[in-house]
N, C-alpha and C positions, 0 to 999 in steps of 0.2 A: 540204217537205222532197223529196217524190218528184219533181215536176217539174225542181228544182235538180239532184236527181242523173243525171237524163237529159241535162240540159244539160252538167252535167262529163263526162259519160260518152262524148257525142258531142264535146266539145272535145278530150278526150285522143283517141279515134279519129282525129279529124283533124288533130292536133299526128302522130300517129306513121305518119301514112298515104304522107308523101311519103318516109318513110324504109323502110319495108316489113318485110322480115324482117332488115333488118341494124341491131337495137335494140344488140347489142353495139357495133357500129361507132359508132352513134351517140352511145352513152354512153364508149366507153374509143379512139376515136378511129382514127387511122390507125397503121401498127405503128411508123413512125417516131418518133411522138409517146409510145411507148413504150419507147424504148431511151434509156438514160442517157447513153450515150456521146453523142447526137445532140443530147437535151434533158436536160442534167443534173440539171434540177430537177424532172422528171416523179415522179409519185407512186408510180409503179411500181417505184421505187428499192425500195420496201415487200417485195418480193418478191424480192430478190435474195439468193443464197444467207447473205450474212452478217449479213443481217436476219431472219432465221428466227424470231426470238423476238417480235419488233413484227410481223410478217408475222402470226404465228399468233394474236397477240392480235386484230390488225384483223380476222382472217376469224373469230372467233369472234364479235365487234360484229355483223359482216354478218352471219353465220348465225343467230344465236340471238335472237330476238324478245326486246326489254327493256322497261323501262317509265320515263318521265322522272319518277322518285320519288326523294328522299332517302333514305339509308341509314338503319334504323332504329337506335335507340339501341344496343340489343345486338349488333348488326353493328360499330358503331363503337367498342365496347368490347371486342371480339374481333378481334384483329388478324389473327389465322389464317384467319377467315372472310371477311375485306373483299374478298381478289382473287376468291372465288366470287360474294358478293353483288354485287359491282361489273359481273359480266356480265351479270346481270338488272336491277338498279336503275343509272340511267345517269342522274341529274338536270344539268341543264344549270348551268353555271357560268361566272363573270367571272375572265380571267388577266390580268394584265399580263406579256407576254412579253419575254423577257430573253435578247439575243443573247450568244451565246459571245464574240466582240466588239463590246462595247456602243461606240457612236457617238455623237459630240454632235448634240444635238440641232439642227436649223439652224431649228426653228420651235416656239420653248418657247411659245407663245400659241396653238399649235394641238393639238387634241385627235383624235386618231386610233382607229377602233374599225373590227373587222372580225367580222362573224359568218358562219359557215362554213355549206357546203351539205349536201348528202346524204350519207350513208355517211362521214361525219369523223369519228372516233374520236381521241382526244387524240394518236395518232401522225401523221393526216392532218393535223390541227389544227397540229401544230407545222411541217410542211413547208411549209403554206400561211402561216403566220407569219413563217417564215426566208425566203422568196423575197418577200413584200408587204414585208419590213424591208429587204432588199437592194435592192428597186426603188427605193422612196422614203425610207430612211433616215430614218425615224420611229418614235419608240416606239408600240407596238400594244398596245391592251385589247383582249382578246378574250372576245368572248360568244359561248361554245362551246354552240351547238344541239345537245346529244349526240344522236348515231344510235341508233336502237332496231330496227335491223336493214335489210337493202336492202330488203326487200319492204314495209316499214313505211314506208319513210323516200319509196319511190315512190308509195306509196299516198298519203301526206301531201301531193306536190307533185302528183298529179294530181286525187285527190279528197276526201282528207280535211284541207282547208286551216282547218278551223274544228275540226280534232282536238284533245283536250287537250293533247297533247305539243306543238300549235303554239304555243297558250296559256301553256302553263308556260315556254317559251321565250321569248316576249314579256315575260311578268312578269318575268322575270330579267334581258332586256336594258333596260327602260324606265327604270330609276333612273340608269345611267350615262350614257346619253344625256341624259336631263332634266334633273341635276346639271349636266354640261359646257354644256348652252345656258344655264343660269341663272348659270353662273360669270363673273364681269365681265372677269376677267382672262382669260379663254377668249375668243379674237377668231375664230376658225373651227372647226369640227367636222365631220369628214370619215369618213362611214359608208361601209365597203365590204362588200357582202355577195353572195354566192356562192348560186345555185341555191335549195334550200329558205330560205336566209337570206333571199332577198328577199322571200319569204312572211311572215316573222316581221319585216321592215322594213316592209313594208305595214301589217303590225298596229301598227307603232309609229307610223306617220304618221297614220293615225284615231286613235290616244291622243293625240297631239301636237294633233291637230284638235280634239278635244274639251277643250283646253286654251286653246283660242285662240278670243279672240271672234268670232262670226260677224256678218255682216254681213246687213240685212234681207233682200237680194236671196238668200243662202243659206238662209236660214231657209225663204224662199218657196219656194226650189226643192228643198228636201231632200236627199236621199243616195241614191245608187244602192245596189242591193243584192249584195251579194259575201261570200262566206265568211269573208274577212280582217274585214269590217266587223262580225259576228256575235260574232268575238273580241272586236274592241276594244269592244264595246257591253258584253259581259259585264264584262270589267276596270273599264271607265269605271264602271258602276254599282257594281261592287265597290267602288271607292276613292273614291266621291261625288264624282266630277268636276265640276266647276260649271256644266258646259255639258251633262250628262250626266241623265238621270231613270231613276228604277228601271223596272224590268217593269210595273210596276202603273200607271204613271203618277203617282206620287207620289214627290218628290223624298227622299232620307236625310235625317234629322234631322241624324244626327251628321255634324256639320262639321268636326272634328278632323282627318279623313283627306284633306280637301280641299288640291288641291297650289295654289299661286299660278298664275295664266293667263301665257302667253308674250306676250310683247310683240312686236310685229313686227320689231325689233332684234334679239331673240335667236333669233327664227325663221331669220331671215336668214343668221346663221352656219352655219346646217347644209347641208352638200352630201353628197348621196345617190349612189353609184356601185355598180352593181349587174351581175354576170356571169351570164349562164345565167339572166336574170329569169323566173320561172315564175308571178308572182303574178298574180290573178284582175283585180285593180283596183290602181294604184297611182299615185295623183295627187297635186296640189299640196295643201298644208293651205292657201295665200291663193293663191285662184285666181288673182285680179287682177294681184298681184305677182308671180305664179310663185313661189312659195316653197313648200319650200326646193328648191333646185337638183337637178335628178334627172337621172342619164345612165345608160343601159343598153346592153348588148351581147350579140351571141347569135351562136353559129354558125350558118350556115344550115340544115344536117342535125344539130342539136342538139335530138333530140323535147324534151327538158326546156324548153329556150328558145322551142320552140314553143308550148306551153303559155301563154306569157306575153307577153314582149315583140316575139317573132316571129308573133304573134299577128293574125288578121286587125280583130279587133274588131268584126265583124258576125257574126250566126247565131250557131250552135253554139260556134265558136271566139271569143266573145267575150272578149277580153281587153285592157285598157284602159291602157295604162301611158302616163304623162305625161313630160313631158321629153325631152330629146334621146336619139335610138334610133340604134344603128347594128348593123350588121350584116356579117359576115364571110363573103364568098360563097364556096360550094363548101367549106366548111370543115366538119369532122366532129369529134365529141367533146364532153365535157360538164366534165371534170376542171379543177379553177381552174388548177393551174401549166401542167399539160402544153398546155391547149388554150384557153387564155385568157391567162394573164400571159405564157408564154414567146413566142405571136405578138405580142401587143403591145410587147413587149421589144424584139424584131427589128424592128417596123416604127417604134418610135420611135429605134433606133439609124441605120437607113434615113435617117430624115428627119433626123437632126442632122449627117450624112454628105452630105447634099444628094442622095441617091440612093434617092428612094421606090420601092417595086415595089408598084406599081398592082396588081398580081395577088392581093396576098395583103393588100392595106389595106382596113381597115374602112371599109364604106362608110354612109353618111347614109342612112335612111329619109327618107320623105316626109315634110314637116312642118317639118323640121327646121330650125333656127337657126342651129346650129354645124354644121361642115363635118369640122373634127377633133376629136376626143375633148378636152374640157377637161382628163381627168386625165394627158395626157400631159405638162402642164405642171408636174405635182407629181415625176416622175422623176427620180431624183438628188438629191432634198433641195432642189428648186426649189420655188417657190411662187408661182402667176398673181396677176395683179391682182387686188384684192378686186371682187367682182360690183358692178356700179352698180344698184340696189334704187330703183324710181321711189317717189315718196312719195305716200302717199295723199291722195285728192284732200279728204278733210276729216277732221279729226283722229279718231284711233281711238276709238273709246268705251271705257270702261274694263268689265269683265266684269259682265254684269247683275246686280242683287241677287238678282232669282229665277231660279232654275235653269231653263234652258231647254233644251230636247232638241235636241242637234246630231247624233246618231244616232239619225235615229226609225225605228220598228220598222214596216215596212209589210208587211202580209201580201200574199202571189201571189193575183192576182185567179185 
């Protein structure tokens, strides 16, 4: 644990070094992005005079430390106590976003999910959901990773990726994703994640890996160590996944909680898009077939993104993010609406007009297969063609009868 803490501390230092003392600018962006007149969707509209009640609630959630715990029974039975208790106890929840003016669903055979980032209480979550719905014209299921204060969320992103709060959010988010992948009528599952939500997404991918029959090569290779893996291992053991063993090396005897394994076709439904990705490791569940599809975006001077998608992958800055990666050069800011979605919308509109602005365009990082984000093809309710998934060389074997360790524990040397 101690050597890993040193590595994470060095990683965080290297991430903020290019930013220097401009941490505020790195998170909150340039002044223009804070002006609702120039960027109508900015999260800073919460601090406008007419929104002072909502702003006070958000500031309380950012300033007062909280805990990801459910309200006790006595608080639920006392309506007058609920507002005060909710300031301290902030469990993660699942919402179905309902816009003021519902639009027809252009793709009823798709399921769309969103996991929010740091410092997102319900007010910020609704702003994010409204803009995502406006851009993509799809119904959204919101997997709300509730904020536990500004300092706590920053700590989770930089050092505490294996904290109980992340574990609680992953436990909440796993079931809706798993059910959508197993639903025969659902042909595509799109998961959008921002900031700390990318850490939760990384845990979810490790959990799905625990339900995916491994190849012999993968079993021999073992698994790399990362904070998200520890969280996934804990949950996999608790739920008696067929490919996970208990910490003592003995499989659980209770098979009632074992979930059916995922097939290759079900895994191929999943597409993951992350903004300001700060995970330590986000890889493919099926390495040979490169499944699921993963795409990540980072602003060059976003210190949180430099913890993950913009990390070098070497030495103390080690952060290994698979899939397609894009960077917006010279850009500041970490907020989803103001610093990621709004510039992406402007770039997409310029491409539609045939006048791309190369100065603000997302640039593909080395080893990318794609030059433009696939996410652009979903704007305005459109859908890209299904991805061609190569067939396995040999028929995929069924889940082994004897539980095997897919997430092995390896002590540090």
